C-alpha positions in Angstrom: 17.7 19.4 -64.2 21.2 21.6 -65.7 22.3 24.1 -63.7 24.8 27.0 -64.5 27.8 27.1 -62.8 28.6 31.1 -63.1 32.0 30.8 -60.9 34.8 29.0 -61.2 35.6 25.7 -59.4 38.4 26.2 -57.0 38.2 23.0 -55.3 35.7 19.9 -54.6 35.4 17.0 -52.2 34.2 13.4 -52.7 31.8 12.5 -50.0 32.5 9.0 -48.6 30.3 6.0 -47.7 31.1 6.6 -43.6 30.5 10.2 -44.0 27.1 9.5 -46.1 26.1 6.9 -42.8 27.2 9.8 -40.2 24.7 11.9 -41.8 21.9 9.2 -42.0 22.8 8.6 -38.1 22.1 12.2 -37.4 19.4 12.3 -39.3 17.6 9.1 -37.6 18.7 10.6 -34.1 17.0 13.5 -34.9 13.6 11.8 -35.3 14.1 9.7 -32.2 10.7 11.0 -30.1 11.2 11.4 -26.4 9.0 11.7 -23.6 7.9 14.9 -23.2 4.4 16.9 -22.6 3.4 17.2 -25.9 3.4 13.4 -26.7 -0.1 12.2 -27.0 -2.1 9.4 -25.7 -2.6 6.1 -27.9 -5.6 4.5 -27.7 -4.6 1.5 -25.6 -1.5 1.7 -22.9 0.4 -1.8 -21.3 0.4 -1.1 -17.8 0.8 -3.4 -14.3 -1.8 -3.1 -11.0 -0.6 -3.4 -7.7 -2.4 -4.2 -4.1 -1.9 -1.8 -1.4 -3.2 -3.4 1.6 -2.5 -1.9 5.0 -3.5 -2.3 8.7 -4.7 1.0 9.4 -8.2 0.4 6.8 -10.5 -2.5 6.4 -10.2 -1.5 2.3 -7.3 -2.4 -0.3 -5.9 0.3 -2.2 -4.8 -0.3 -6.2 -2.2 1.4 -7.7 -2.2 1.3 -11.7 0.8 2.7 -13.9 0.4 2.6 -17.3 3.4 2.8 -19.4 3.3 4.8 -23.4 6.1 3.0 -25.6 8.3 5.3 -27.7 9.7 4.3 -31.2 8.4 0.8 -30.8 9.7 -1.4 -33.1 13.1 0.5 -33.4 17.0 0.1 -31.7 15.5 3.2 -29.7 12.3 1.5 -28.7 11.7 3.2 -24.9 9.1 2.3 -22.4 8.1 5.1 -19.8 5.4 5.3 -17.2 2.3 7.8 -18.4 -0.2 7.8 -15.9 -1.3 6.1 -12.4 -4.8 5.8 -11.0 -5.2 4.8 -7.3 -8.6 3.4 -6.8 -9.8 2.1 -3.7 -13.6 1.9 -2.0 -12.5 4.5 0.9 -13.7 7.3 0.0 -12.6 9.3 3.0 -9.1 9.5 0.7 -10.6 10.6 -2.2 -9.4 13.9 -2.4 -5.9 13.7 -1.7 -5.9 10.5 -3.9 -7.3 12.4 -7.2 -4.3 15.1 -5.8 -1.2 12.7 -5.6 -2.4 10.5 -9.0 -2.8 14.1 -11.6 0.3 15.5 -9.9 2.3 12.0 -10.0 0.9 11.7 -14.0 1.7 15.2 -14.8 5.6 14.4 -13.7 5.6 11.6 -15.7 4.6 12.9 -19.1 6.7 16.3 -18.7 9.2 13.8 -19.2 13.2 13.7 -18.2 14.0 11.8 -14.6 11.0 10.9 -12.6 12.9 8.7 -10.6 13.4 11.3 -8.0 9.3 10.8 -7.1 10.2 7.4 -5.5 12.5 9.2 -2.5 10.1 12.3 -2.0 6.8 9.7 -1.5 9.3 7.2 0.7 10.2 10.1 3.3 7.1 10.9 3.9 6.0 9.9 7.4 2.6 9.8 9.3 2.5 11.9 12.7 0.2 8.6 14.0 2.7 6.3 12.7 3.9 3.5 10.5 3.0 -0.2 9.7 4.8 -3.3 9.4 4.1 -5.6 5.9 4.4 -9.2 5.6 8.3 -10.0 5.5 8.9 -6.7 8.3 9.2 -3.9 5.9 8.6 -1.2 7.9 5.9 1.4 5.7 6.6 5.4 7.6 3.3 6.0 6.1 0.9 5.0 3.2 2.1 7.5 0.7 5.6 6.2 1.6 4.1 2.4 0.4 2.8 3.8 -3.0 6.5 5.4 -3.3 7.6 1.8 -3.0 5.3 0.2 -6.0 6.6 3.0 -8.0 10.2 2.1 -7.2 9.2 -1.6 -8.3 7.4 -0.5 -11.3 10.1 1.5 -12.8 13.2 -1.2 -11.9 10.7 -3.2 -14.0 10.3 -1.3 -16.9 14.1 -0.6 -16.5 14.2 3.0 -15.6 16.0 2.3 -12.1 18.1 -0.5 -11.2 17.8 -2.5 -8.2 20.7 -2.6 -6.2 22.5 -5.8 -5.7 24.5 -7.3 -2.7 27.8 -8.6 -3.5 28.7 -11.9 -3.5 31.5 -11.7 -0.7 28.4 -9.8 1.8 25.4 -12.4 0.2 27.8 -15.3 2.2 28.6 -13.3 4.9 24.6 -12.7 5.2 23.8 -16.4 4.5 26.4 -18.0 7.3 25.2 -15.4 10.1 21.6 -16.1 8.9 22.6 -20.1 9.7 24.0 -19.4 12.8 21.6 -17.8 14.3 18.7 -20.0 13.3 21.5 -22.9 15.0 21.9 -20.9 18.4 18.2 -20.4 18.3 17.3 -23.3 16.8 14.1 -21.8 15.1 14.6 -21.8 11.0 12.8 -19.3 9.0 11.3 -19.0 5.5 13.2 -17.5 2.9 11.7 -14.8 2.5 11.3 -14.5 6.6 13.3 -12.7 9.0 13.7 -13.7 12.6 11.0 -11.7 14.7 13.4 -10.9 17.6 15.3 -8.7 14.9 15.4 -5.1 14.5 14.5 -2.5 12.3 17.2 -1.9 9.9 18.0 2.2 9.5 19.1 1.7 6.2 16.7 -0.5 4.3 13.9 -0.1 6.7 13.3 -3.9 7.1 13.0 -5.7 10.5 16.2 -7.9 9.8 18.5 -6.5 11.6 20.0 -9.5 14.3 23.3 -9.2 16.7 25.8 -12.0 16.1 29.1 -11.8 17.5 28.6 -8.8 18.9 27.7 -7.4 15.7 24.7 -6.0 14.2 23.8 -7.4 10.9 20.6 -6.8 8.5 19.7 -10.1 7.0 18.3 -8.0 3.9 20.9 -5.5 3.0 24.1 -6.8 4.8 24.4 -3.3 6.8 26.6 -3.7 9.5 28.2 -1.6 11.9 31.3 -3.9 11.9 32.0 -2.8 8.0 
């Protein structure tokens, strides 16, 4: 197709390959799908189910979190939580279970940073008191345990990172544990903590022991001695 130039040419510019590549990259960036409330639900979603058993109920609860995969097969592939379900034989809790799952699912589908839900749920305390999980972790409420399950799931899909204990601090913890077991002549399993341990104020795990006049947590390394 011919095009008539009616004005005088006063300047010109040759487009380089680098500029073309930048333009294409910008175009590709604009086509990346981000999580938002208008993203339609696919026919099938991948997910995980977590069993929650508390001493306050005879029936276990099953927490299922389904994820949606965005930009599948590209360099911008993302896995994000899309919906959550709670199922239990205990129908006494049906109303608040239905309400909680709908609210959390709505936050997931809204997009953006949904990790704040974890801290909000973990901060819920039952006025009748909490309970200890196997391994010594204290759960202040059933809602808090749901928060821990969501945190575990978000860590698995890469939305949250698990805090790592520095190597030197881990070495000190191992030495403290070995000294305590030698002094009490009661070796513990790898995932168990001494029965006389106290609850750590930082990680809420019953793993704080007194050694050499210093309270030290064998789970997270928290110590009053620095």
